[in-house]
C-alpha positions, 0 to 999 in steps of 0.5 A, spaced: 395 524 425 399 525 418 395 519 415 388 521 418 389 528 415 392 525 408 386 521 408 381 526 409 384 531 404 383 525 399 376 523 401 374 531 400 378 531 393 374 525 391 367 527 393 368 534 390 370 531 383 364 526 383 359 532 385 362 536 379 362 530 374 355 528 376 353 536 376 355 536 369 351 530 367 345 533 370 346 540 366 347 536 360 340 534 360 341 527 363 337 527 368 337 526 376 337 518 375 343 518 370 347 524 375 346 519 381 348 513 377 354 517 375 355 520 382 355 513 385 360 510 380 365 516 381 364 515 388 366 507 387 371 509 382 374 514 387 374 509 393 378 504 388 383 509 387 383 511 394 385 504 396 390 503 391 393 510 393 393 508 401 396 501 399 402 505 396 402 510 401 402 504 406 408 500 402 412 507 402 411 508 409 413 501 411 419 501 406 421 508 410 420 504 417 424 498 414 430 503 412 430 506 418 430 500 422 436 498 417 439 504 418 439 503 426 441 496 426 447 499 422 449 504 427 448 499 433 452 494 429 458 500 428 457 502 435 457 494 438 464 493 434 467 500 436 465 498 444 468 491 442 474 494 440 474 498 446 473 493 451 479 488 447 483 494 448 482 495 455 482 488 456 489 488 453 491 494 457 489 490 464 492 484 462 499 488 461 498 492 467 497 485 471 502 482 468 507 487 469 505 488 477 505 480 477 512 480 475 514 486 479 511 483 485 515 476 483 521 480 482 521 483 489 519 476 492 525 473 489 530 479 491 527 478 498 528 470 498 535 471 495 536 476 501 534 471 506 538 465 503 544 469 504 542 471 511 542 463 512 548 462 509 551 467 513 548 463 519 551 457 516 558 460 516 558 462 524 560 457 529 554 453 532 553 450 539 553 443 536 560 444 533 563 446 540 559 440 543 565 435 543 568 438 549 561 438 553 564 440 560 567 446 557 561 448 553 557 448 560 562 452 563 561 458 558 553 457 558 548 454 562 543 449 560 538 454 560 542 459 555 543 453 551 536 451 550 534 458 549 539 459 544 537 453 540 529 455 541 532 462 537 535 458 532 529 453 531 524 460 531 529 462 525 529 456 521 521 455 522 519 462 521 516 463 528 518 470 527 512 475 528 511 482 526 508 487 531 506 494 530 505 500 535 502 506 532 506 513 533 501 519 533 501 526 532 501 531 538 496 533 540 491 530 535 493 523 536 492 521 529 496 515 527 502 517 522 507 512 523 508 505 526 514 502 529 515 494 527 517 489 533 519 482 532 517 477 537 519 470 537 515 464 538 517 457 541 514 450 539 509 451 544 507 458 542 510 462 547 512 469 546 519 470 547 521 478 548 527 481 546 530 482 553 529 475 553 532 472 547 537 478 545 542 476 551 544 469 547 542 472 540 547 477 540 553 473 542 552 468 536 551 473 531 543 472 530 541 479 531 542 481 523 538 475 522 532 477 526 532 484 523 532 482 516 526 477 517 523 483 520 525 487 514 522 482 510 515 483 513 515 490 514 516 491 506 510 486 505 506 490 510 507 497 506 505 494 500 499 491 503 497 498 506 499 501 499 494 497 496 489 500 501 491 507 499 493 508 506 499 512 507 503 510 513 510 510 514 513 504 518 520 504 523 524 498 521 530 496 525 536 495 522 542 492 525 549 495 524 552 488 522 547 488 516 549 495 514 557 493 515 556 486 511 559 487 505 556 481 502 549 482 504 548 490 503 550 490 496 544 485 494 540 489 499 541 496 496 540 493 489 533 491 492 531 498 494 534 501 488 529 497 484 523 499 489 524 507 491 517 508 492 518 505 499 523 510 501 517 515 503 514 509 507 520 505 510 524 509 515 530 505 518 532 505 525 538 505 529 540 505 537 544 512 539 550 507 541 550 503 535 549 510 530 555 513 534 559 507 534 558 506 526 565 506 522 566 508 515 563 502 511 556 503 515 556 511 514 558 510 507 552 505 506 547 509 510 549 515 505 547 510 499 540 509 502 539 516 503 541 517 496 535 513 494 531 517 499 530 513 505 530 516 512 533 514 518 531 514 525 535 514 532 532 511 538 534 509 545 537 516 546 540 517 553 544 523 552 541 529 549 548 533 548 547 531 540 551 532 534 546 535 530 550 537 524 552 529 524 545 527 525 543 531 519 549 529 515 547 522 516 540 524 513 537 522 520 530 525 520 527 522 527 530 522 534 526 518 539 527 519 546 523 516 552 518 521 555 522 519 562 529 521 559 526 527 556 523 530 562 528 527 567 533 532 563 529 538 564 531 542 570 530 549 573 536 554 572 536 561 575 528 561 575 527 558 568 527 551 565 533 548 561 535 542 558 541 538 562 548 539 558 544 545 554 543 550 560 543 556 555 537 553 552 530 554 554 527 547 555 521 549 551 526 550 545 529 544 545 525 541 540 525 547 535 532 547 535 532 540 533 527 541 528 532 547 525 536 541 522 530 537 519 529 532 525 523 531 529 523 529 536 518 523 538 517 522 545 516 514 546 514 510 552 508 515 554 504 511 559 500 517 562 496 523 560 501 527 565 507 525 560 503 528 554 502 534 557 509 535 559 512 533 553 507 538 549 510 543 553 516 542 550 513 542 543 514 535 541 510 533 535 510 526 535 508 521 541 509 513 542 507 509 547 502 504 551 497 510 552 496 511 544 496 503 543 500 497 545 504 493 540 499 488 536 501 482 532 499 482 525 494 477 524 496 470 522 493 470 515 497 476 513 503 473 516 502 467 512 502 472 506 508 475 508 512 469 510 519 469 508 521 462 505 523 458 511 526 452 506 532 457 505 533 457 513 532 450 514 537 448 509 542 452 511 541 450 518 541 443 517 548 444 512 551 448 518 550 442 523 552 437 518 
């Protein structure tokens, strides 16, 4: 548009000049022929001058466009250089973060491997059935063949990492939203048959194998917590820990060192003890529980059979959860003078029991709930959490996940081989 306007103005200027010059010649007496010739000549000259001016203008316009392109190219090059630098910085940062995360995970696995290795060495030092076997008949007096075979199955399951993790949801009441899981261990024999705790604990406890099972369970619980954290799922896991592990002066310092380097687990990992084990703990176990509490870890007491609790002692030990089966909890409620009270706490309204426990920052979990009627009954007692088959049975973690969380079996196999040598 700008070029058209300029061309039109130049054309009008050329025509005006040519007419003026031709008119001057005509007035000077040159006649129409001479005037016309002059006009034509002037128009031709104007056309030539116009072409020269137009080319110069076109060249100037082209130079301006080329300069604009060059300027844009320089800006683009600068921007690309800046972007490349930013990408390089981002790449370096991601590389550093990945290296740090990898090193942290490797460190964690090395620590857990060391714990499992120490567990194997502990098993190695323990007397075993084969070492007692020279007096075959004396051994048969203490243990029948079925128990001996079951014990050997337990040993093999530990050596071959045939210890599976099962998770059962713990839900909030009355919403029934999963807020925790409890981890259970299950052993498998060579044929893949599942061994339940009631079946193998009878032979595992006298042989000192329960801490080994608990520690393998801990290994898997930690790895599952890490996996859930990657999915941004803030769910805690109750993990059983034996009194023997808390009192083991060779194992516990390594265990404490690992947890001190991974305090971020404290919000998700809850250590669980039975009521009988908690009440029979000694000074060493109490001191080690306090060390875990100083790191921010919490405790839970399960297998509660007596509601006449020392709540101050529980609070001092940083116990935050109290698991009572629905059957036991409801069986302790009785009618006293026309009102519902708790057996042994007859001055306390049954509905106030959970509230009284809560004043010590302890929550009651009604476990082993299997019927809707039980849900209604425990809600009347102001219980905040429930667990049981009604809300979900313990489910095995998929084999692919177990493979990722499997502890190093070679440590256990080597330890058992050395023990039998």
